[in-house]
C-alpha positions in Angstrom: 91.0 69.2 94.4 94.6 69.0 93.3 95.8 71.2 90.4 96.9 69.6 87.2 99.2 70.8 84.4 96.3 72.2 82.4 95.2 74.2 85.5 98.7 75.8 85.8 98.6 76.6 82.1 95.2 78.2 82.5 96.4 80.2 85.5 99.4 81.5 83.6 97.3 82.6 80.7 94.9 84.3 83.0 97.7 86.1 84.8 99.2 87.2 81.5 95.8 88.5 80.3 95.5 90.5 83.5 99.0 92.0 83.2 98.4 92.9 79.5 95.0 94.4 80.2 96.7 96.7 82.8 98.7 98.0 79.8 101.9 96.2 80.8 102.4 94.3 77.5 106.1 94.9 77.4 106.5 93.7 81.0 104.6 90.5 80.1 106.8 89.9 77.1 110.0 90.6 79.0 109.0 88.2 81.8 107.8 85.5 79.3 111.1 85.6 77.5 112.8 84.4 80.7 110.0 81.8 81.5 110.4 79.8 78.2 112.3 76.5 78.5 111.4 75.8 82.1 110.6 72.4 83.6 106.8 72.5 82.9 103.5 74.3 83.6 103.9 74.6 87.3 107.5 76.0 86.9 106.3 78.4 84.1 103.6 79.8 86.4 105.7 80.1 89.5 108.6 81.6 87.6 106.3 84.1 85.9 104.9 85.1 89.3 108.4 85.5 90.9 109.5 87.7 88.0 106.4 89.7 88.1 106.8 90.3 91.8 110.5 91.3 91.3 109.5 93.8 88.5 106.6 95.2 90.4 108.6 95.7 93.5 110.9 98.0 91.5 108.1 100.6 91.1 106.7 102.3 87.9 109.3 105.0 87.2 111.8 103.5 84.6 114.8 105.4 86.1 114.0 104.4 89.7 113.4 100.9 88.5 116.8 100.7 86.8 118.7 102.2 89.8 116.9 99.9 92.3 117.6 96.8 90.2 121.4 97.7 90.0 121.6 98.5 93.8 119.7 95.3 94.8 122.3 93.2 92.8 125.2 94.5 94.8 123.9 95.8 98.2 122.6 93.9 101.2 120.6 95.3 104.1 121.2 94.2 107.7 117.6 92.7 107.7 118.2 90.7 104.6 115.3 92.3 102.9 115.6 94.0 99.5 116.1 97.8 99.4 112.7 99.4 99.2 113.8 102.8 98.0 116.0 105.8 98.6 116.0 108.8 100.9 117.9 111.9 99.8 118.9 114.0 102.8 119.2 117.7 102.0 121.8 120.1 103.4 120.5 122.9 105.6 120.6 125.4 102.7 118.6 123.0 100.4 116.2 122.2 103.3 115.3 125.9 103.5 115.1 126.3 99.8 112.7 123.2 99.3 111.0 123.5 102.7 111.8 119.9 103.5 114.6 117.9 105.0 114.5 115.0 102.5 113.0 113.4 99.5 111.9 109.7 99.3 112.1 107.8 96.1 110.3 104.4 96.3 107.7 102.4 94.5 104.1 103.4 95.0 102.6 102.1 98.3 99.6 100.4 96.7 101.9 98.1 94.9 102.9 96.5 98.2 99.4 95.1 98.7 99.4 93.6 95.3 102.9 92.1 95.9 101.7 90.6 99.2 98.8 88.9 97.4 101.1 87.6 94.7 103.4 86.1 97.4 100.3 84.5 98.9 99.4 82.9 95.5 102.9 81.5 95.2 102.8 80.1 98.7 99.4 78.4 97.9 100.8 77.0 94.7 103.8 75.5 96.4 101.7 74.1 99.2 99.3 72.5 96.7 102.3 71.1 94.8 103.8 69.6 98.0 100.4 68.0 98.8 100.2 66.6 95.4 103.7 65.2 95.5 102.9 63.6 98.9 99.8 61.9 97.6 101.7 60.5 94.6 104.1 58.6 96.9 
């Protein structure tokens, strides 16, 4: 059954409720402020999901999120993927002091599973949209 505009609106509202019930009201508001004025319900939903994925991929620590966002804007990796985090390599003296060679700073691992599922939802929405456009011709 093809999705209609009201389905996209309902999905967006459901997604927003889930984000807010997770205690992420400010994230929802920040994303919603960028969504307003788009081309319609499908675009609202897909843009909301893209922005949610981008924010979640930055992790939960505010300072780490800010640094990752800035670095991603100017740095590219050889693979073309976004920078996942940072590894701080310690000097031999620091390694002895802290009993480790390095510290890793990256978003929580569990977030990657959620991000993968959100990417899957986006792919299904785009696939459904393409199918609907093909039927309308």
